[in-house]
C-alpha positions, -999 to +999 in steps of 0.1 A: +000+000+000+028+024+010+046+016-024+015+026-044+012+059-024+049+068-031+044+058-067+013+080-070+030+110-054+060+106-078+036+104-107+017+135-095+050+153-091+060+142-126+026+153-139+030+187-123+065+191-138+051+181-172+022+205-168+045+234-159+067+226-189+037+226-212+024+259-197+059+274-200+060+264-237+026+278-243+034+311-225+066+315-246+047+307-278+021+333-270+047+359-262+066+353-294+034+353-315+023+387-301+058+401-305+057+393-342+020+399-347+011+422-376+003+456-362-022+476-382-007+507-396-019+541-385-050+554-403-029+582-419-001+569-442+029+584-459+050+556-470+082+575-480+081+595-447+075+564-426+104+547-444+127+577-439+119+578-402+119+541-393+137+523-421+106+501-425+081+500-453+048+488-440+039+460-465+001+462-456-002+497-472+031+503-490+052+487-518+090+485-516+110+480-547+128+495-577+105+522-591+131+546-606+161+537-628+194+555-619+206+583-641+233+561-656+207+533-663+229+507-646+208+503-615+177+514-597+167+535-567+149+514-541+119+532-526+089+527-503+057+541-519+020+540-514+003+508-525-028+514-548-059+514-526-074+485-546-046+462-534-049+470-497-069+447-474-099+464-458-085+462-422-055+483-433-073+507-456-057+541-449-084+567-443-063+597-455-062+585-491-086+555-494-121+546-483-142+514-480-168+511-507-193+484-519-178+467-550-194+454-581-195+419-567-213+433-536-184+430-512-166+458-493-132+469-508-106+495-501-109+521-529-096+555-539-109+585-519-127+611-540-116+647-538-140+675-529-174+675-514-202+650-521-222+660-552-260+665-551-261+637-577-236+617-596-227+628-631-214+606-659-185+585-646-192+592-609-185+561-589-189+574-553-216+559-531-227+589-511-251+602-539-275+587-564-268+591-601-283+622-617-315+619-637-310+598-669-280+579-655-278+545-639-251+528-618-236+498-637-206+475-636-187+457-664-155+460-684-151+450-720-118+431-722-095+429-752-104+393-760-141+403-762-151+388-729-167+407-700-154+412-665-184+422-645-166+426-612-137+447-623-117+431-594-084+448-586-090+477-610-106+511-611-137+495-625-143+475-592-172+498-581-203+508-601-203+541-620-230+563-633-236+559-671-263+571-695-274+536-703-308+532-720-306+562-743-298+541-774-264+557-778-232+539-768-217+568-749-185+574-730-180+550-701-205+525-718-195+492-734-212+460-744-207+446-709-221+474-687-248+486-712-257+459-737-289+477-745-269+507-760-237+490-771-246+453-777 
């Protein structure tokens, strides 16, 4: 009986040591994970300024690469510059130059911010979402591709959100094509 009690206490001691080791490993893992966790960038972004100050180019909102060839043409100047809004994930969408809009495929995307005040109504080509299209215009999506096919979502392009067009007037106008206005251009 005494042997089994000693054996049980040794096992519980071993179990406790094992438990403490496992807890230690978990704690260290959590600490390391949080140390390397991706921090969202500030809502205001200036990639060249951030890079000059910190030596880091925040990949969530900026691109780092060769964007300018040197004067002698033998090399390039590496730089950190603003990533186009359409390539930024929503959670990192910088409010100073981009905005979240509803896309042509009815999902939210990071998109370019419009300059100026909101119009009373959207004129031809207007693709904001804070005003309805002016009379005689409708919001549509669709891009006519070079191969003759249609891209109705315009994903990763400036055509990713609906824009106001004069579709339905029997004239294939500017901003209209066979994809976004087949009734005028088909």
